[in-house]
Steps between C-alpha positions, in 0.01 A plus 500: 500500500643839400449778751538874459843626598534706820804717564580706806789620712591408853733626767714266705603610848867597494526511120538837332325440166144403407467143369294399200245218539326325210204262528398303195373152412503374859853619573643791696843642424688751714814692415767434763805668343620670185728293279763774487500529881461133597875467557505750788498360854157647582320357198686169528371467860145577381520230234646253750223583753225441243656175379529376859135594566395309188708191574293190426236695310443520126613834357664648193768766480442728201686792348249758375575856390824517697349352816543166675152371578392201704181339374268282707166330461236725650213350701166554323359693797766771454444567129389854421538628858813713549478477879479118496782471245719728714423298815578174315835636382590628846426163664664293228814712457523584872514874427303797635325603177242775450315604187625834366213542256 
């Protein structure tokens, strides 16, 4: 089933930049770092944190528009609801995430 795409930005406590979130076709993807910055110690720790939080879960790492995104299956009850998507990401990635839009 094809669903309408949903895009919004989030803030992560302690991170200086907004993060892009995309929801489409039962998946949610969140930008964790920029490709050109992923080598710095700060971004490397963020990537390592997310990968540790996702250990044992199905996910994909994607490079989109200069960003490193982590993509997960989104529970049906979260689809179309920015607040529920944000809460799901926060729990799953073990980050304090708030919607910026």
